[in-house]
Each structure stands twice: as structure tokens, then as C-alpha cells.
C-alpha positions in Angstrom: 6.8 20.1 -26.9 8.6 19.4 -23.6 9.5 15.7 -22.8 7.1 14.1 -20.6 7.8 14.4 -16.7 8.3 11.0 -14.9 8.0 10.9 -11.2 8.5 7.8 -8.9 6.2 7.6 -6.0 7.0 5.1 -3.4 4.2 2.8 -1.9 1.2 4.3 -3.8 -0.2 1.2 -5.3 -2.8 -1.0 -3.5 0.0 -3.3 -2.5 2.1 -0.4 -1.4 4.6 -1.0 -4.4 6.3 1.8 -6.3 4.7 3.7 -9.2 6.1 5.7 -12.0 3.9 8.5 -13.0 4.0 10.1 -16.5 2.9 13.5 -17.1 0.3 13.4 -14.3 -1.9 11.1 -16.6 -0.5 7.7 -16.7 0.8 5.2 -14.2 3.4 2.4 -14.5 4.5 -0.5 -12.4 7.7 -2.3 -12.4 7.8 -5.2 -14.8 10.1 -7.7 -13.0 13.6 -6.7 -11.7 16.3 -4.8 -13.8 17.7 -6.7 -16.7 21.5 -7.7 -17.1 22.4 -4.1 -18.2 20.6 -2.9 -15.0 17.8 -1.1 -17.0 14.5 -1.1 -15.2 11.4 -1.8 -17.4 8.1 -0.2 -16.3 4.6 -1.2 -17.9 1.3 0.7 -17.8 -1.0 -0.4 -14.9 -4.1 -0.5 -17.0 -4.9 -4.3 -17.5 -8.6 -5.4 -17.8 -10.6 -7.6 -20.0 -11.5 -4.5 -22.0 -8.2 -2.6 -22.2 -4.8 -4.3 -22.0 -2.5 -1.2 -22.5 1.0 -2.4 -23.6 2.9 0.9 -23.1 6.1 0.7 -21.3 9.0 2.8 -20.2 12.8 1.9 -19.7 14.7 3.6 -16.9 18.4 4.0 -17.3 20.7 2.3 -14.7 21.2 5.7 -12.8 17.6 6.3 -12.7 17.8 9.6 -14.4 16.8 8.9 -18.0 13.5 7.5 -19.1 12.7 6.2 -22.6 9.3 5.3 -23.8 8.8 2.0 -25.5 7.5 1.3 -29.0 3.9 0.7 -28.1 1.6 3.8 -27.5 -1.1 3.8 -24.7 -4.4 2.3 -25.6 -5.8 3.4 -22.3 -7.5 6.8 -21.6 -5.4 9.4 -19.6 -6.5 10.1 -16.2 -6.5 13.6 -14.5 -4.6 14.3 -11.2 -2.8 11.0 -11.1 0.4 12.4 -9.4 -1.4 14.1 -6.4 -3.8 11.0 -6.1 -0.7 8.8 -6.0 0.9 10.9 -3.4 -2.2 10.9 -1.3 -2.6 7.1 -1.7 1.0 6.6 -0.4 0.5 8.9 2.5 -2.7 7.3 3.4 -1.2 3.7 3.6 1.9 4.9 5.5 -0.2 6.8 8.0 -2.7 4.1 8.6 0.1 1.7 9.4 1.7 4.2 11.8 -1.5 5.5 13.4 -3.9 2.4 13.5 -6.3 4.1 15.9 -6.9 7.2 13.8 -10.0 7.6 11.9 -9.8 6.9 8.1 -11.5 10.2 7.4 -8.9 12.2 9.3 -6.1 10.3 7.6 -7.5 10.9 4.1 -8.2 14.6 4.8 -4.8 15.1 6.0 -3.2 13.6 3.1 -5.7 15.4 0.6 -4.7 18.8 2.2 -1.0 18.1 2.0 -0.8 16.7 -1.6 -3.9 18.1 -3.4 -3.8 21.5 -5.3 -6.1 24.0 -3.5 -8.2 24.8 -6.7 -9.4 21.2 -6.9 -12.7 20.5 -5.1 -12.8 16.9 -3.3 -16.0 16.1 -4.9 -14.4 15.8 -8.2 -12.6 12.6 -7.1 -14.8 9.7 -7.2 -12.3 7.6 -5.1 -12.5 9.7 -1.9 -15.2 7.7 -0.4 -13.4 4.6 -1.3 -10.3 5.8 0.1 -11.8 6.6 3.3 -13.4 3.1 3.5 -10.2 1.4 2.5 -8.1 3.2 5.3 -10.9 2.5 7.8 -10.9 -1.1 6.7 -7.2 -1.4 6.9 -6.9 0.1 10.3 -9.7 -2.0 11.5 -7.9 -5.3 10.3 -4.7 -4.1 11.7 -6.3 -3.4 15.1 -8.1 -6.9 15.0 -4.7 -8.6 14.3 -3.1 -6.7 17.2 -6.0 -7.7 19.6 -5.8 -11.3 18.4 -2.0 -11.5 18.8 -2.6 -10.1 22.4 -5.3 -12.6 23.2 -3.1 -15.4 21.8 -0.3 -14.3 24.2 -2.7 -14.2 27.1 -3.9 -17.8 26.2 -0.3 -19.0 25.9 0.6 -17.3 29.2 -2.5 -18.6 31.0 -1.8 -22.2 29.6 1.9 -22.0 30.8 0.9 -20.7 34.3 -1.9 -23.3 34.8 0.6 -26.2 33.8 3.2 -24.8 36.2 0.6 -24.6 39.0 -0.9 -28.1 38.2 2.5 -29.9 38.1 3.3 -29.9 41.8 -0.2 -31.0 42.8 0.1 -34.0 40.3 3.6 -34.9 41.9 2.2 -34.6 45.5 -0.8 -36.8 44.7 1.3 -39.5 43.0 3.6 -39.8 46.0 0.6 -40.3 48.4 0.0 -44.1 48.8 -3.3 -44.5 50.6 
């Protein structure tokens, strides 16, 4: 059999970290920084109370060679992990760049760009969750921008009010009635 295909997808995790995809079935995240010999260790992302998968992969310093660790996967493989990771990375990126675009448009655009044509969208239970997350992320980003704008206006108002009040106070203090 052919060796498993490893693909690195930038910004595809919930915290927009890099993921390593193995054979379109398993995902890995970086396990600390590179070691003294500049090898990068990747660990399986499945960690829960029920399943704690200890599978790992070592990446060579050049980034071209991947070697599987001693422990096998104890988690179940998932279908279409590679396209879903690319969709997630595109959604995160686009939601930052286009905060006023609807979550549905962003997700649909990412799906049309990265998903195979023969896979129906209904087969992905995370589709509605992704739309909600992109909407929520865009909404929070918008609220943060609005609050920053209002805090700037408050600062400006406070600054101008103090500048306008200063001469009046000085004038009234010089008046000796």
C-alpha cells in the first residue's frame, strides 16, 4: 500500500492554528515547538473523556518527511477531513477580512471552492454550526469595532469638553467681585 498522504493546512483549527491532515481521515496539531534536532512532533487532535488518542507523527526539519509514532490511533477515522479543514480555514480568513458579509455567504463560498462536487452539503452535520460560528465571529468583530469607535468618540468628547471648559474656569477665577 502507498504511504499515507500528509497535508498541512494553515489556520484550520477553532483557534486558527495549523493542522496536519493524514489520508483525509485524521487530524493532528503541533505538540509544543520543534525539539533540539528541529523535528516537529504532531499529536492527534482527538482528546476527550471517552477517547484519548495518543497517535503522533514526527516531521523532519525540512518538512518533507513524516514518520508515524509507535502508538496507533484509538479514535475513529472521519470522512472528508481535508476539504472540511480547508473550508474552515477559508471561513476563518474570510470572516476576518469581510466582517459585514453574511456567514451563510462565506460558508457557501468556501464550500463551493474546496468541497468535491459529488458530496451533498446535507451530509455534513457541521454545516449549520459553521454558519452560526461565522455569523457569531463576524458579529463579535463588528461589536468590537463599534465599541472601539464609541470609546474614541467618548475620549474626543472628553478632550474637547475639557479644552472648552478650561478658559471659562480661568476667566471666572480672575474675576474678583
